[in-house]
C-alpha positions as CSV (number, residue, x, y, z in Angstrom):
1,G,-18.2,-41.2,3.4
2,T,-19.4,-38.9,6.1
3,G,-22.7,-40.7,6.6
4,G,-24.5,-39.2,9.6
5,G,-21.3,-37.5,10.7
6,A,-20.7,-39.3,14.0
7,L,-17.1,-40.3,13.4
8,P,-15.9,-37.0,11.9
9,A,-17.7,-35.1,14.6
10,W,-16.0,-37.3,17.3
11,F,-12.6,-36.6,15.8
12,A,-13.3,-32.8,15.7
13,N,-15.1,-32.4,19.1
14,E,-13.5,-35.1,21.3
15,Q,-10.0,-35.3,19.8
16,G,-9.6,-31.6,18.8
17,A,-8.7,-32.7,15.2
18,V,-9.2,-30.6,12.1
19,V,-11.4,-32.7,9.9
20,D,-12.4,-32.5,6.2
21,A,-15.2,-35.0,5.7
22,V,-16.4,-36.0,2.2
23,E,-19.8,-37.5,1.3
24,L,-21.1,-38.2,-2.2
25,D,-24.8,-38.0,-1.5
26,M,-26.4,-34.8,-0.4
27,A,-29.5,-36.7,0.8
28,V,-27.2,-38.5,3.3
29,L,-25.9,-35.2,4.6
30,R,-29.4,-33.8,4.9
31,A,-30.4,-36.8,7.0
32,G,-27.2,-36.4,9.1
33,I,-28.2,-32.8,9.8
34,Q,-31.9,-33.5,10.5
35,A,-31.6,-36.7,12.5
36,M,-28.0,-37.3,13.6
37,G,-26.7,-34.0,14.9
38,L,-24.4,-33.1,12.1
39,P,-23.9,-29.3,12.5
40,P,-25.5,-27.5,9.5
41,S,-22.6,-25.0,9.7
42,S,-20.1,-27.7,8.9
43,L,-21.5,-28.2,5.3
44,Q,-19.4,-26.1,2.9
45,P,-21.1,-24.4,0.0
46,V,-18.8,-25.7,-2.7
47,S,-19.1,-28.6,-5.1
48,G,-16.8,-30.6,-7.3
49,A,-13.6,-32.3,-6.0
50,K,-11.1,-29.6,-7.1
51,A,-13.2,-26.8,-5.6
52,C,-13.6,-28.7,-2.4
53,V,-9.9,-29.4,-2.1
54,H,-9.1,-25.8,-2.8
55,D,-11.6,-24.7,-0.1
56,A,-10.0,-27.1,2.4
57,S,-6.5,-25.8,1.6
58,V,-7.4,-22.2,2.2
59,A,-9.8,-22.6,5.1
60,V,-9.0,-20.7,8.3
61,R,-9.6,-23.1,11.1
62,S,-10.8,-22.2,14.6
63,C,-12.6,-24.1,17.3
64,D,-15.9,-23.4,15.5
65,T,-14.7,-24.7,12.2
66,R,-12.8,-27.9,13.0
67,L,-15.3,-29.9,11.0
68,R,-15.8,-29.1,7.3
69,V,-18.1,-31.3,5.3
70,Y,-17.9,-31.4,1.5
71,C,-20.4,-33.0,-0.9
72,C,-18.4,-34.6,-3.7
73,D,-16.9,-37.9,-4.7
74,G,-14.4,-39.1,-2.2
75,A,-12.1,-40.8,-4.7
76,D,-12.1,-37.7,-6.8
77,F,-11.3,-35.6,-3.7
78,V,-8.3,-37.7,-2.9
79,S,-7.1,-37.6,-6.5
80,A,-7.6,-33.8,-6.6
81,A,-5.7,-33.4,-3.3
82,A,-2.8,-35.5,-4.6
83,A,-2.7,-33.5,-7.8
84,A,-2.8,-30.1,-6.0
85,G,-0.1,-31.2,-3.5
86,T,-1.5,-28.7,-1.0
87,E,-3.4,-31.0,1.5
88,K,-1.5,-33.4,3.8
89,Y,-3.5,-35.4,6.4
90,D,-2.3,-37.2,9.4
91,I,-4.9,-39.9,8.8
92,V,-7.5,-40.6,6.1
93,V,-10.5,-42.8,7.0
94,V,-12.3,-44.5,4.1
95,D,-15.8,-45.7,5.0
96,V,-17.8,-46.1,1.8
97,F,-20.1,-48.8,0.6
98,D,-22.1,-49.2,-2.5
99,G,-25.7,-50.5,-2.6
100,N,-24.5,-54.1,-2.2
101,G,-22.3,-53.4,0.9
102,S,-19.1,-53.5,-1.1
103,T,-16.4,-50.9,-1.4
104,P,-16.6,-49.2,-4.8
105,P,-13.8,-50.2,-7.2
106,A,-12.4,-46.7,-7.4
107,F,-11.3,-46.9,-3.7
108,V,-9.6,-50.3,-4.3
109,S,-7.6,-49.2,-7.4
110,E,-3.8,-48.7,-7.5
111,E,-4.4,-45.2,-8.7
112,F,-6.3,-44.4,-5.6
113,G,-3.7,-46.1,-3.4
114,K,-1.0,-44.0,-5.0
115,A,-2.9,-40.8,-4.5
116,L,-3.8,-41.7,-1.0
117,G,-0.2,-42.5,-0.1
118,S,0.8,-39.0,-1.4
119,I,-1.6,-37.1,0.9
120,T,-1.4,-39.0,4.2
121,A,0.9,-41.0,6.5
122,C,-1.8,-43.4,7.5
123,A,-5.1,-44.6,5.9
124,V,-7.8,-46.8,7.5
125,A,-10.7,-48.5,5.8
126,N,-14.0,-49.9,7.1
127,L,-14.7,-53.0,5.0
128,A,-17.4,-55.6,5.1
129,C,-15.8,-59.0,5.6
130,P,-17.5,-62.2,4.4
131,V,-15.4,-64.3,6.9
132,N,-16.8,-65.3,10.3
133,M,-15.2,-63.4,13.2
134,W,-13.4,-66.5,14.6
135,D,-11.9,-67.4,11.2
136,E,-8.8,-65.7,9.8
137,A,-9.4,-63.4,6.9
138,H,-6.9,-63.7,4.0
139,E,-6.7,-63.1,0.3
140,F,-8.6,-66.2,-0.7
141,N,-11.7,-65.8,1.6
142,A,-11.7,-62.0,1.7
143,P,-10.5,-60.9,-1.8
144,E,-11.9,-57.4,-1.7
145,A,-10.0,-56.6,1.5
146,A,-6.9,-58.2,0.1
147,A,-7.1,-56.2,-3.1
148,L,-7.6,-52.9,-1.2
149,V,-4.6,-53.7,1.1
150,R,-2.4,-54.7,-1.9
151,S,-3.2,-51.5,-3.9
152,W,-2.9,-49.2,-0.9
153,R,0.3,-50.8,0.3
154,K,1.8,-50.3,-3.1
155,G,0.8,-46.7,-3.1
156,F,2.4,-46.1,0.3
157,G,5.8,-47.3,-0.9
158,P,8.4,-49.9,0.0
159,N,8.3,-49.3,3.7
160,A,4.5,-49.6,4.0
161,G,3.1,-51.5,7.0
162,V,-0.3,-53.0,7.2
163,W,-2.3,-54.3,10.2
164,S,-6.0,-54.9,10.8
165,V,-8.7,-55.2,13.4
166,R,-11.8,-57.3,13.2
167,V,-15.1,-55.9,14.3
168,A,-17.6,-58.4,15.6
169,E,-20.7,-56.2,14.9
170,G,-21.4,-56.7,11.3
171,Q,-18.3,-58.8,10.7
172,N,-16.3,-55.8,9.4
173,I,-12.5,-55.7,9.1
174,I,-10.6,-52.5,9.5
175,P,-7.2,-52.5,7.7
176,A,-4.7,-49.7,8.3
177,V,-1.8,-48.9,6.0
178,T,1.0,-46.6,6.9
179,N,4.2,-45.4,5.2
180,V,6.3,-45.9,8.3
181,G,5.8,-49.6,8.9
182,I,3.9,-51.6,11.5
183,P,3.8,-50.4,15.1
184,P,5.3,-52.8,17.6
185,A,3.1,-55.7,18.7
186,E,3.4,-54.5,22.4
187,F,1.9,-51.1,21.4
188,L,-1.0,-52.7,19.6
189,E,-1.7,-55.1,22.5
190,K,-1.6,-52.3,25.0
191,E,-3.9,-50.1,22.9
192,A,-6.3,-53.0,22.3
193,K,-6.5,-53.7,26.0
194,T,-7.1,-50.0,26.8
195,A,-9.8,-49.8,24.2
196,A,-11.5,-52.9,25.6
197,E,-11.4,-51.6,29.1
198,D,-12.8,-48.2,28.0
199,G,-15.7,-50.0,26.3
């Protein structure tokens, strides 16, 4: 989900990335525009997953249009992108919660994992984790995270690698799945130290 648009805007503005952001709820997008700085010009005037994927695939990108926001179902967008075979993303960030704080089942399914694995080299999820920060999360005490990782890993193929980061605020867990295996531990340690130093 796009939510207020802070993360997609950061990728576009600070990292120079070309971003297609998807949000199911137009009321959330209106709130993002009115209260959180989401640029109104980023909202695209198309609806339905197939139409949104088509628009994303033919969009001419410039510095002013790095961020394009679509209002449609994110799981349907990923499935439509996989079916069309036109969109390939460096990374896909899945940050969706239902009214109970859980990831909707469509994003945990094997079908979604397979579609996701066909459109990106790396996918990251923001999940609520019922496990205390100082305890290890595993398939028995964090079954939703385990199910998501299992289905995504299967969708990314036999060489898929998985790693995760715990977030103390809100007790979230951020798993990442890639089709090229796990980065070396030294790299992860160096990047974690750099991120901690940068605040």
